[in-house]
C-alpha positions as CSV (number, residue, x, y, z in Angstrom):
1,M,-54.0,33.7,-80.9
2,E,-51.7,35.9,-83.0
3,V,-52.0,39.6,-83.4
4,F,-49.5,42.2,-84.7
5,V,-48.1,44.9,-82.9
6,N,-46.5,47.6,-85.0
7,R,-46.1,44.8,-87.5
8,K,-44.5,42.4,-85.1
9,P,-46.5,39.0,-84.4
10,V,-47.3,38.6,-80.8
11,E,-49.1,35.4,-79.3
12,V,-51.9,36.5,-76.8
13,A,-54.6,34.4,-75.2
14,E,-58.2,34.4,-76.5
15,A,-60.5,37.3,-75.4
16,T,-57.3,39.4,-74.5
17,T,-58.2,43.2,-74.3
18,L,-56.1,46.0,-75.7
19,E,-55.2,47.1,-72.3
20,E,-54.0,43.5,-71.3
21,L,-52.0,43.4,-74.4
22,L,-50.3,46.7,-73.9
23,R,-49.5,46.0,-70.2
24,S,-47.9,42.6,-71.3
25,Q,-45.7,44.3,-73.6
26,Q,-44.8,46.8,-71.0
27,I,-46.2,49.7,-72.7
28,A,-47.1,52.5,-70.2
29,P,-50.5,54.3,-71.0
30,E,-49.0,57.7,-70.5
31,G,-48.1,59.4,-73.7
32,T,-49.4,56.5,-75.8
33,A,-51.9,56.3,-78.5
34,A,-53.3,53.0,-79.9
35,A,-55.3,51.9,-82.9
36,V,-56.7,48.5,-83.6
37,N,-57.1,47.7,-87.5
38,N,-56.5,51.4,-88.4
39,R,-59.1,52.7,-85.9
40,V,-57.9,54.8,-82.9
41,V,-59.1,53.5,-79.7
42,P,-59.5,56.0,-76.8
43,R,-57.8,55.1,-73.7
44,A,-61.1,54.9,-71.9
45,A,-62.1,52.1,-74.1
46,W,-58.8,50.0,-73.8
47,S,-60.1,47.7,-71.2
48,A,-63.3,47.0,-73.3
49,T,-61.7,46.3,-76.5
50,Q,-61.2,42.7,-77.2
51,L,-58.7,41.7,-79.9
52,E,-59.5,39.1,-82.6
53,E,-57.3,36.9,-84.4
54,G,-55.1,38.7,-86.8
55,A,-55.7,42.2,-85.5
56,K,-53.2,44.9,-86.4
57,I,-52.4,47.1,-83.4
58,T,-50.5,50.5,-84.1
59,V,-48.8,52.0,-81.0
60,I,-47.5,55.4,-81.0
61,R,-45.6,56.9,-78.1
62,A,-45.1,60.6,-77.5
63,V,-41.4,61.5,-77.1
64,C,-40.2,64.9,-75.4
65,G,-36.9,66.4,-76.6
66,G,-35.4,68.6,-79.2
């Protein structure tokens, strides 16, 4: 099925969780926030959040520096 990560299409298997998607995209959980269809998903719920066809995932990474 197709989902969108920061507006880019990504193919994933049926019943893929948010945690599995982020791992497959090599996105480390440290310093990362994620939302599915404009709803922030707490990190503790990533493994229980199954994605649906056409889901829009927004990933925000904290960056250190000046």
